[in-house]
Steps between C-alpha positions, in 0.01 A plus 500: 500500500441221752806355664570139562546366853892497436481856354305624804756346731787659307329847517441450872857399549633808325278724700592332827866525424464875434307542818778324698773709337313817573446405879872407525611841359252680732649310794848600411394870468342483844808349655729752323320835570274405790124484550504866622636633163214330315252699698684842492764501771823330417769454782862614433693181450827458706617253245359295211299222630288208399528470119709664233436562126625161401262323755206696322616403141532143623152499631376640165664198311786703362802444724807716514800355307717801576473749789752782551500773768742710688237633736296205640412132478243410230401180666334512850740231624809612319798534735795503256730745335363786294817628340878519535724799526881548442700771666778681318740524787583118500278341238322289766135408464201494738157348438214708622200307630180591664431617853261212552313231279284677254627847611721783383873537402754518765643847376686544824719217422587671161562833668736351750688293241528795249593766762783715375518348157271435191311183429359356179202260460650175351208253525128540526388174631201300364272423785310205332776245545545453124838685510399771252737756658589827330863576464721742311389504123760347262583652161238491231398663178581831672815431694511619865714786639703307749824300443424201274173662387293414806250751617555716811351394832271721691608720801354324808401822674387715198119437562428511870131479598275398783248221489261463790742730683783268444805630304581316181681554178388472137701417187602834344569436129715770338569465138759218455361303789327168439416162660430159307449128522543311172477156652155500674265220631124506432478841319243495207632434160344503158132595509452379865289723725670712779448791713732753671472802713756746647508798737702790351576854602268672265700828521828342387509436129656615164456456130773253458473139404380313697411485863339148504420221740391173360542227229782543259744313256744239648790621292484877585425575126204619295362191374195650317138600555333319789805369662451709819212585734591748756367799698647836369480827683610832361429769240671384190284546183700332237279196479174543709354760728171596665334833598678799640875530528554179693631310666309197398466137607551303184604147385840444343423213257834557319528721194218702652377657827118459481239699675219309343414316183642769273867563416548872622224690678226337704269753667390270791852485644531806741808672643551377857760637748386376851792519738454130552353343194348153446570388136351178357534327158368153429451292195355177355437373140379804290408689826678729723437786760656810656385601846627749754426704811630695791689250732414716807117512466210404287436236234640396165388627155514312178666704228483228227340160481475333161677330204869493441638794289385518149864462360648178374690285745301545817245235457610241608759634733852352512610587850832352609463516888809700615437776771624862464487807727591855396607408136358394164502157369816556292667666802396854394635710794366845452218492757445634855251387768469355853369160579370375839331172441361284230392153406432269194231232486433176336151545333297804412372658841147614533421869558353392844828340602693815403243712683583312814872533433455882472322497835799324647750744352288801636495328836874466501535874558734626243613851605242514770323759279727780584599725215707709517719354770512743790841415637715493192722778610753524775339390821166523355500871463406651172713783361348852517587847369352826355459588137808597309792260448553271801767242537311170521786248518870497414800299560789303363401177314720213619456131541186415709382863525241481222162385590161371369137483606195308392666362185610841354829682549538771751577862431593553871878482514569690820812591695300442831436130445619216277165326514142521387246351745794325656614326183831567348588406142781485252534784235547248215224565232345787684555762232573450128674803323262640221199292605147640530332423831133537617461657843249490783490748784237522781440867599275637775435871550479620849190715423321197376482628138622243249830589343451568125856414411850489623830509343796281593865563415750222504860591489747218427872573473407872447254440217137586579178334363173661559178320548162674471242291688123512472222313675470135405207411736245669722606608848467195733315485835820625687529798281792386295518576131688282264710695244672329207739593225792385284853615461822386321798477745834572353842590650867495420765296671452228759179504693598634843241744648150624469285782663118542467318834517119549507284790427110510516278747329262565792597861586635550851344176629733243653506133392610148601632224287431153614634278225707547188601232255596434144528205264 
């Protein structure tokens, strides 16, 4: 078909705009990760510099309308507050900002303010200037656990991490914890296009409903199919699921977690459990997508890209434009997870834009690629012993003597120290009587032979629970084997003391344990 002169001009203009957008995104990638990384040698960043994820989205024509993080600035020029903490000793608050414009969280300010007491995260600030801050979620269709039905607030020190070598804290969501904003500005409503990404701890999840970040109802109620569009992460199978046993990135669209076009199983949505996970959901009229990847390395994969679910009520969508974190749209509060950063956009981002955002996230240096952490025990020394039962850790559990690491809860409750990696935490919520916990333990044999299994025994108030652990992953480059298992922890009376014992099955060989945690 021959185009008219005006048609030719329109085609040329569209192509030219596409080229300009691509060049702008490429420029931002270069400024974020450096020319060297494009050609194989990326420098270690001392702090985030140049451009942030929201600068990249803006260059792609889909600007951020909400940007939340407790670890870093999401704009290259942002120099404001990231979040607020409140300490229990006197109920005073402190805003935690960045070390420098476009940089990382000032965790030292939090540590100083919270020393000797516990702190809760009260506000997660919106960096866009629109005021879309996240605060304690109010009562909803499922009332919250706190006084007046409000959800719990996250323990401010329950998810310590490093990012480009800087200490920071994530938002540790235990069941009953949730954040929300029902009076937002600029968030997509109806069938309007939007995008969102979040960085989660891919090893911290459960099968409760629902660990979400994204668009939800403004009245904290279930208002029907299509009134939500949020990222979900976990392994619940009530509505939708993918391959394997989970966890999966899915979309919470209300009255359904969708892993693709079908209600229920969709084979293209894989189980993903990267320690730091990039999770993406985006939608526009009768079209949406799920994408994901390792937030520490590599590119994004597309798990679904197609039409809205083949169930009535999702085309067109009826999004309402509230923002939630850690809960369902109707304030369902059974989920667990850890959040580090996330944004919501106006407009449907291109894959190229999201690929550039992924490059920015990788360059930010979550965790510095070190798993397991080599200094998680007292003074950085791993516990060692010979086969047969060996005392691994024991002590009296009192206020500020329980500890956490990497978004999971510690097994190491020792009489020698009241801290794990220098971080002390309150006992509240550490153990639940009669609850089943999943367990991870890193074991290394002194002979270099991988440990086939180990057994841990937890004695609480004189009642012992045994955990038979088997390998969960291959031995890593440093010779550590990850063993995993589950147990139900029960006791009588008031929780007061715990002792851990460990036994390996490697004959007379000695062993070391570097990291033990449960959730």
